[in-house]
N, C-alpha and C positions, 0 to 999 in steps of 0.2 A: 620756473617748474611750469614743466609739459603737461597735457591731461595725461599723456601714458602711464600708466603702473610700469615700472619695473618686473622681470621674469623669474630674478632672485631675490627680492627684497618689498616687506611693503610700505613700498613711498612708489612714488611720483617722478618718473627721470626729468633731471636735470636739464636743460641746454649742454649743457658742457658732456655729459655722458653722449646727447647723443646726438652730438657732433664725431665726438671719437667714434662713437658704435658707426658710424656714416663712412668715417675712413677706413679704417677695419674691412668693412666690407666695400668700397671700393677697391681696396688692393689686394681682397683674398675676392672679392668674384667679378673682376673686370671682364676676365675669359671672356663673358656672358652678353657682356655687351655687341651688340647685333653692330657695332660699327668701331673700329679701332677709335682708343681713345687714347692721351695724354695721363696715369692714370698719377703721376705726379700734380699736374694741375687740377686732375677733378680730383687728388686728396685734399687741396691743397681751399678747391671751392666748397669745400662738405668741411671743412674745419672754419671757414668765415662768413658760411650761408643763414646761421642764424643768429651771431650776432646781434643785430638790429633789435634781436629781444630786449634785449639790456634796458630799452628804452619804449618799447612797444611794446611790448607784452606775449606772450603764449596765444594763439587763438586759435581754440580749440576745433580742425573741423567740420565737425558733426554737430556745432552750437553755429545754427545762424546767424545769430546776434551780433556773436563772436568776430567774426569774416567782415561785418561791416564795415567799411572802409580803413580796413587792413591792410590793404596799398600805400593810401595814404601815412599810413600811420609810421609804417616798416617802411616810407622813403621817407619820411620826415626823419627820422633814426639813426636813416644809414648817412643821411646830411650832416646832422650833427655826432654822431659815433667816427664817424670816418676820417672829418676833417682833424680830430686831434691828435689824426698818426702827420709825420711830417708828410711834407709834400709828395715826396716819390712811393715812401708805401701806401699812401692815403688814396692816390691814381689807380697802383696797382692793387689794394685788397676792394675798392669801389668797383673798378672793371672788372672782377670777378666776381664779385656780388648780379655788379648786373646780366655781366652772362646766365649765370644761375637761374637767375628772375624771368632774363627772357628766354628762356628754352631754347638758344636758336643751334645749339655748336653740337655737339657726339660727344661730349662731355659732360656740359650741362645737362642734356635727358638722362644721360650713365645719372646725374648724378641724383636730379628731382626725381630718378627710380627707384635710384637705396633710400631717400628721403620719405619716400609712399611704402616701399619693402616694409623697412624694420617696423614703425608702427605696428605694422600686420602683424609680424610675426610676435610680437610683444601682443597684440589681443591675444591671436592663435594661443602666446602659453599662457594666458592669462585666462581661457578661457571665456572671450571674451572684450576684456580693456574696456579702449573707448567704444567699442563696437554697443555695449549696450546705451550708451548717453540718449536721449530722447530725440534727435536729430539721426542716429542710425538706423539706415536699412538697409539695405539688401546692393538696395541702388544708388545710394551713396557709399557702399561699399563698395559697392563693383568702379564704376564715376575711379575710386583712388587706385584700385587695381589700374586701371589698363594705363595710367600714370608708367608703372613698370613696361607692361607687355609694348610701350612705344619706344624703351629703350633694349629691351630683352626678352627676347620671344619666349626662349626655355627658362626662367626669371617670371614675367608673366605665367606659367603652366603651374609654377609652384605657388605662384598668386591665385591663382582659379582652385588648386585644392585646397590652399589654405582658408579659401574660404565657402568653396563647398562643404568643407568642413565644420564649418564655423554656421552654415545655415543647418546643415543635419543637423548637431549639438544646443539647434536653439541656442547659440549667443550672436548669432543676428536677423533680426526681424526681419521677414520676406517684407518687398512693397505694402503697404497701405490696401492697394487694390487688387494686393492675390490677396491677404487677407479674408477679406468679406465675400470672394468669388469660389 
């Protein structure tokens, strides 16, 4: 289970639902990528990007303690998980996972943008969602927004509107310095 609550059910989303949502988002929103992408490759990438959570678990981004050691846990999980496949498949799937993690290709950048946008949409639809976690403030939410802007100017404008709406409605806390000033 992930930290993000679903929009149409009274429970949190699971990794399979998250990856399926991302695959649909890649397919439907690829035209908004700032760089041309191979949609099929990107869809394969988002389908496997969180498989490591089978062993590593979810690391909610607004929980500073949860992200400590996350990269190491996920690397170890990838080593354990992908070697269960035949060598050729293991190499292909691991290469896609590594590409996503590195974020250096247009496909990886767009996939990472979808991985940021999807929880933001869920949070907005839930009038706060994980934006209500103790570690979530405007700056930490905006840092997630930057991952969308990095791959799609158009979708970055959408995320900015979501964040602005969340701030106006009190779903996102201002940064502590702004609260006292």
